[in-house]
Backbone as CSV, one residue per row, in Angstrom:
resi,resn,N_x,N_y,N_z,CA_x,CA_y,CA_z,C_x,C_y,C_z
1,MET,128.618,187.667,91.998,127.265,187.405,91.556,126.980,185.911,91.714
2,SER,125.722,185.591,91.868,125.308,184.211,91.998,124.213,183.933,90.975
3,ILE,124.122,182.697,90.542,123.113,182.289,89.569,122.032,181.500,90.288
4,TYR,120.766,181.824,90.003,119.635,181.054,90.499,119.295,180.019,89.434
5,VAL,119.138,178.780,89.844,118.759,177.706,88.932,117.474,177.094,89.467
6,GLY,116.374,177.289,88.746,115.082,176.810,89.216,114.502,175.717,88.348
7,ASN,113.435,175.108,88.863,112.712,174.011,88.214,113.609,172.789,88.044
8,LEU,114.435,172.533,89.068,115.325,171.375,89.027,114.578,170.109,89.422
9,ALA,115.036,168.983,88.901,114.532,167.690,89.357,114.930,167.544,90.829
10,PHE,114.065,166.919,91.621,114.355,166.781,93.045,115.511,165.821,93.310
11,SER,115.932,165.079,92.296,117.038,164.136,92.451,118.397,164.757,92.130
12,VAL,118.429,166.033,91.752,119.676,166.667,91.340,120.651,166.766,92.515
13,THR,121.944,166.635,92.207,122.981,166.737,93.234,123.930,167.889,92.902
14,GLN,124.763,168.240,93.884,125.776,169.269,93.653,126.727,168.836,92.541
15,ASP,127.059,167.556,92.505,127.955,167.049,91.459,127.338,167.215,90.076
16,ASP,126.019,166.951,89.968,125.336,167.144,88.680,125.484,168.586,88.212
17,LEU,125.240,169.525,89.120,125.311,170.948,88.768,126.741,171.370,88.455
18,ASN,127.710,170.860,89.217,129.121,171.147,88.928,129.484,170.709,87.518
19,GLU,128.995,169.551,87.113,129.312,169.024,85.783,128.711,169.894,84.680
20,VAL,127.434,170.249,84.821,126.761,171.032,83.780,127.332,172.444,83.691
21,PHE,127.465,173.119,84.827,127.956,174.499,84.804,129.455,174.554,84.531
22,GLY,130.171,173.471,84.805,131.599,173.405,84.522,131.919,173.529,83.042
23,GLU,130.932,173.273,82.187,131.141,173.438,80.747,131.312,174.907,80.366
24,TYR,130.950,175.825,81.266,131.006,177.267,80.965,132.100,177.980,81.751
25,GLY,132.880,177.241,82.535,133.967,177.835,83.297,134.125,177.153,84.642
26,LYS,134.930,177.764,85.493,135.220,177.186,86.808,134.093,177.498,87.791
27,VAL,133.525,176.458,88.379,132.462,176.606,89.375,133.114,176.796,90.741
28,LYS,132.788,177.909,91.396,133.338,178.188,92.726,132.517,177.534,93.828
29,ARG,131.179,177.555,93.675,130.326,177.060,94.758,128.970,176.654,94.198
30,VAL,128.405,175.598,94.766,127.047,175.163,94.438,126.310,174.954,95.753
31,GLN,125.115,175.513,95.845,124.286,175.341,97.040,122.920,174.819,96.601
32,VAL,122.530,173.657,97.130,121.222,173.070,96.842,120.430,173.072,98.149
33,PRO,119.554,174.074,98.360,118.781,174.129,99.603,117.873,172.908,99.754
34,VAL,117.752,172.437,100.998,116.890,171.290,101.278,115.771,171.691,102.231
35,ASP,114.674,170.966,102.162,113.541,171.180,103.046,113.952,170.812,104.471
36,ARG,113.642,171.671,105.435,114.037,171.436,106.829,113.435,170.159,107.402
37,GLU,112.201,169.867,107.034,111.508,168.729,107.625,111.839,167.410,106.938
38,THR,111.925,167.416,105.614,112.132,166.158,104.891,113.586,165.910,104.515
39,GLY,114.391,166.973,104.443,115.776,166.832,104.020,115.935,166.674,102.517
40,ARG,114.821,166.754,101.775,114.863,166.626,100.312,115.180,167.974,99.674
41,PRO,115.859,167.948,98.520,116.097,169.205,97.791,114.778,169.900,97.473
42,ARG,114.813,171.233,97.415,113.602,172.031,97.218,113.336,172.368,95.753
43,GLY,114.165,171.884,94.837,113.905,172.097,93.416,114.585,173.316,92.827
44,PHE,115.496,173.923,93.580,116.273,175.037,93.040,117.659,175.014,93.659
45,ALA,118.560,175.807,93.083,119.937,175.853,93.572,120.550,177.199,93.240
46,PHE,121.715,177.446,93.834,122.500,178.640,93.537,123.894,178.182,93.124
47,VAL,124.403,178.790,92.063,125.723,178.438,91.545,126.535,179.715,91.420
48,GLU,127.788,179.669,91.886,128.714,180.793,91.701,129.855,180.315,90.821
49,MET,130.209,181.152,89.855,131.311,180.826,88.963,132.427,181.842,89.157
50,GLU,133.583,181.543,88.597,134.766,182.361,88.837,134.654,183.772,88.272
51,THR,134.039,183.929,87.099,133.946,185.268,86.508,132.507,185.575,86.102
52,ASP,132.218,186.864,85.992,130.899,187.295,85.527,130.642,186.820,84.101
53,ALA,131.679,186.814,83.269,131.522,186.380,81.876,131.102,184.910,81.810
54,GLN,131.677,184.088,82.682,131.301,182.674,82.725,129.850,182.517,83.174
55,GLU,129.449,183.308,84.158,128.068,183.244,84.638,127.096,183.682,83.553
56,GLU,127.434,184.756,82.838,126.568,185.239,81.761,126.424,184.184,80.663
57,ALA,127.523,183.510,80.329,127.480,182.471,79.295,126.598,181.304,79.736
58,ALA,126.732,180.900,80.986,125.918,179.798,81.503,124.438,180.164,81.501
59,ILE,124.117,181.388,81.920,122.724,181.847,81.932,122.161,181.849,80.513
60,ALA,122.926,182.405,79.570,122.461,182.504,78.181,122.192,181.128,77.573
61,GLU,123.039,180.162,77.888,122.906,178.834,77.282,121.897,177.940,77.997
62,LEU,121.781,178.071,79.318,120.985,177.103,80.071,119.564,177.551,80.398
63,ASP,119.281,178.849,80.358,117.921,179.298,80.671,116.953,178.747,79.624
64,GLY,115.977,177.986,80.063,114.995,177.385,79.167,115.410,176.035,78.605
65,ALA,116.650,175.622,78.866,117.123,174.331,78.358,116.465,173.186,79.125
66,GLU,116.262,172.073,78.449,115.708,170.893,79.116,116.850,170.082,79.710
67,TRP,116.693,169.711,80.968,117.710,168.924,81.661,117.019,168.038,82.678
68,MET,117.298,166.760,82.640,116.684,165.777,83.532,115.154,165.839,83.437
69,GLY,114.663,166.078,82.217,113.228,166.089,81.984,112.506,167.354,82.399
70,ARG,113.243,168.409,82.742,112.626,169.663,83.194,113.209,170.833,82.415
71,ASP,112.395,171.872,82.213,112.870,173.100,81.569,113.450,174.015,82.636
72,LEU,114.747,174.240,82.571,115.435,175.031,83.596,115.069,176.504,83.525
73,ARG,115.044,177.136,84.686,114.966,178.595,84.782,116.299,179.028,85.382
74,VAL,117.080,179.751,84.607,118.421,180.149,85.039,118.553,181.652,84.862
75,ASN,118.840,182.363,85.963,119.026,183.809,85.885,119.883,184.291,87.047
76,LYS,120.204,185.591,87.024,120.976,186.168,88.121,120.156,186.071,89.398
77,ALA,120.799,185.633,90.454,120.106,185.540,91.737,119.888,186.941,92.290
78,ARG,118.721,187.161,92.840,118.423,188.446,93.472,118.737,188.342,94.955
79,PRO,119.140,189.449,95.574,119.398,189.413,97.014,118.131,189.026,97.763
80,ARG,118.314,188.324,98.838,117.185,187.894,99.654,116.523,189.103,100.288
81,GLU,115.194,189.122,100.250,114.462,190.246,100.837,114.445,190.115,102.348
82,GLU,114.559,191.260,103.013,114.479,191.280,104.466,113.054,190.976,104.894
83,ARG,112.912,190.039,105.815,111.591,189.740,106.355,111.636,190.003,107.850
84,PRO,110.551,190.586,108.394,110.555,190.836,109.830,110.579,189.522,110.603
85,ALA,111.272,189.540,111.723,111.341,188.350,112.560,110.019,188.152,113.288
86,GLY,109.646,186.922,113.473,108.421,186.612,114.212,107.185,186.894,113.405
87,GLY,106.077,186.460,113.937,104.798,186.669,113.264,104.165,187.963,113.705
88,GLY,103.334,188.522,112.877,102.647,189.751,113.233,101.200,189.480,113.558
89,GLY,100.503,190.505,113.905,99.072,190.381,114.157,98.767,189.981,115.585
90,PRO,97.488,190.080,115.935,97.103,189.750,117.311,97.191,188.250,117.573
91,ARG,97.432,187.913,118.821,97.471,186.505,119.210,96.057,186.008,119.426
92,ARG,95.855,184.737,119.196,94.529,184.146,119.366,94.632,182.952,120.301
93,ASN,93.546,182.743,121.069,93.533,181.567,121.920,93.046,180.369,121.114
94,SER,92.905,179.224,121.743,92.556,178.010,121.016,91.147,178.026,120.441
95,TRP,90.292,178.964,120.865,88.937,179.058,120.326,88.862,180.073,119.196
96,GLY,89.976,180.653,118.810,89.982,181.605,117.711,89.601,183.009,118.130
97,GLU,89.522,183.254,119.441,89.171,184.592,119.919,90.433,185.431,119.991
98,GLY,90.329,186.650,119.535,91.481,187.536,119.545,91.681,188.198,120.885
99,ASP,92.868,188.743,121.073,93.188,189.506,122.275,93.004,190.972,121.926
100,GLY,91.747,191.380,121.831,91.451,192.722,121.369,91.173,193.709,122.473
101,GLY,91.467,193.381,123.700,91.201,194.300,124.805,89.786,194.128,125.330
102,GLY,89.293,195.115,126.079,87.937,195.036,126.612,87.862,194.318,127.941
103,GLY,88.970,194.190,128.638,88.936,193.539,129.942,88.720,192.046,129.809
104,ASP,88.158,191.469,130.874,87.944,190.032,130.855,86.486,189.675,130.589
105,ARG,85.741,190.595,129.987,84.335,190.371,129.685,84.203,189.381,128.530
106,GLN,83.346,188.388,128.701,83.102,187.424,127.640,81.689,187.589,127.123
107,ARG,81.486,187.326,125.873,80.151,187.386,125.276,79.627,185.980,125.078
108,TYR,78.286,185.819,125.314,77.674,184.497,125.134,76.622,184.559,124.100
């Protein structure tokens, strides 16, 4: 199981999370996703602990707790939803006209 930690300060580091969650047991892994364009943390993280009991204790104690000036949201991480690859819908040219068929007839 993995723990979702939301509403984090953007300055938070993996070491910060290791220290806080380490109070509830052995931390196996910490992941702090970053924005692809800016490289800055996105304000949430995932933490894995050695046992389910340790994770439950951390969730119970830290959900809603204030840390680094923010109220944490801590809960069991949900599996990522499958999203279809690529964009859907009709393609549009630079004038916003759709490719709706009808040959090459243009309206004026």
